C-alpha positions as CSV (number, residue, x, y, z in Angstrom):
1,M,12.4,1.8,-11.7
2,M,14.1,5.1,-11.4
3,V,12.2,7.2,-13.9
4,G,12.1,10.2,-11.5
5,K,15.5,10.6,-9.9
6,Q,15.2,14.3,-9.0
7,G,17.2,14.9,-6.0
8,G,16.2,12.4,-3.4
9,I,13.1,11.0,-5.0
10,F,13.0,7.6,-6.8
11,K,9.9,6.6,-8.7
12,V,9.6,2.9,-8.4
13,E,8.5,0.9,-11.4
14,D,8.7,-2.7,-12.6
15,D,12.5,-3.2,-12.7
16,P,14.7,-5.7,-10.8
17,V,14.4,-4.9,-7.1
18,M,18.0,-5.7,-6.2
19,R,19.4,-3.5,-9.0
20,V,17.3,-0.6,-7.9
21,A,18.2,-1.2,-4.2
22,I,21.9,-0.8,-5.1
23,D,21.1,2.5,-6.9
24,V,19.1,3.7,-4.0
25,L,22.0,2.7,-1.6
26,E,24.4,4.8,-3.6
27,R,22.1,7.8,-3.6
28,L,21.3,7.4,0.1
29,G,25.0,7.3,0.9
30,S,25.6,10.7,-0.8
31,L,22.3,12.5,0.0
32,G,21.5,11.1,3.5
33,R,17.7,10.8,2.7
34,I,15.7,9.2,-0.1
35,T,12.0,9.0,-0.8
36,L,10.7,6.0,-2.7
37,K,7.4,6.7,-4.6
38,A,5.2,3.9,-6.0
39,S,1.7,3.3,-7.1
40,G,-0.6,0.3,-7.8
41,E,1.2,-3.0,-8.5
42,N,4.6,-1.4,-7.9
43,I,4.0,-0.8,-4.2
44,P,5.4,-4.2,-3.1
45,N,8.6,-3.3,-5.0
46,A,9.0,-0.1,-3.1
47,V,8.4,-2.0,0.2
48,A,11.0,-4.6,-0.8
49,I,13.6,-2.0,-1.7
50,A,13.1,-0.2,1.7
51,N,13.4,-3.6,3.5
52,I,16.6,-4.5,1.6
53,I,18.2,-1.2,2.4
54,T,17.2,-0.9,6.1
55,D,17.4,-4.6,7.1
56,K,20.2,-6.0,4.9
57,M,22.5,-3.5,3.3
58,M,22.5,-0.7,6.0
59,K,21.2,-2.5,9.0
60,G,21.7,-0.3,12.0
61,T,22.9,2.7,10.0
62,S,19.6,3.5,8.2
63,S,15.9,3.7,9.1
64,V,12.5,4.3,7.7
65,E,11.7,7.9,8.6
66,K,8.2,8.2,7.2
67,I,5.6,6.2,5.3
68,H,2.7,7.9,3.6
69,V,-0.1,5.9,2.0
70,D,-2.8,7.5,-0.1
71,S,-5.1,6.9,-3.0
72,E,-6.0,8.8,-6.1
73,N,-9.3,8.7,-8.1
74,I,-8.8,8.1,-11.7
75,M,-11.7,9.8,-13.3
76,V,-11.3,8.4,-16.8
77,M,-11.4,4.8,-15.6
78,G,-13.5,5.2,-12.5
79,Q,-10.9,3.4,-10.4
80,I,-8.9,4.2,-7.3
81,L,-5.1,4.0,-7.5
82,S,-3.2,3.4,-4.3
83,T,0.1,5.2,-3.7
84,I,2.9,5.0,-1.2
85,E,5.9,7.2,-0.3
86,I,8.6,5.7,1.9
87,T,11.3,8.0,3.2
88,L,14.6,6.4,4.1
89,A,17.3,8.2,6.2
90,K,20.9,7.4,6.8
91,N,21.6,7.5,10.6
92,I,24.4,9.8,11.5
């Protein structure tokens, strides 16, 4: 789920949600801000991770700063791929 771990960006894939939430929690604690990126069938995983962090693990000390939803045209397949970016911030 953490293919792209550059700085504060996590690319969400099909890994166990709770394990990734713990990794995100550690990174959020040190950086103060994390952006979860997901596409297609992995979007629910990104939403679940954001909810676990903000509503369970860091309730009251973190928040969803921004949500960006978009779509991309895949020319080869003639399909549209939905994408999401969820930015989480540690409250100071």
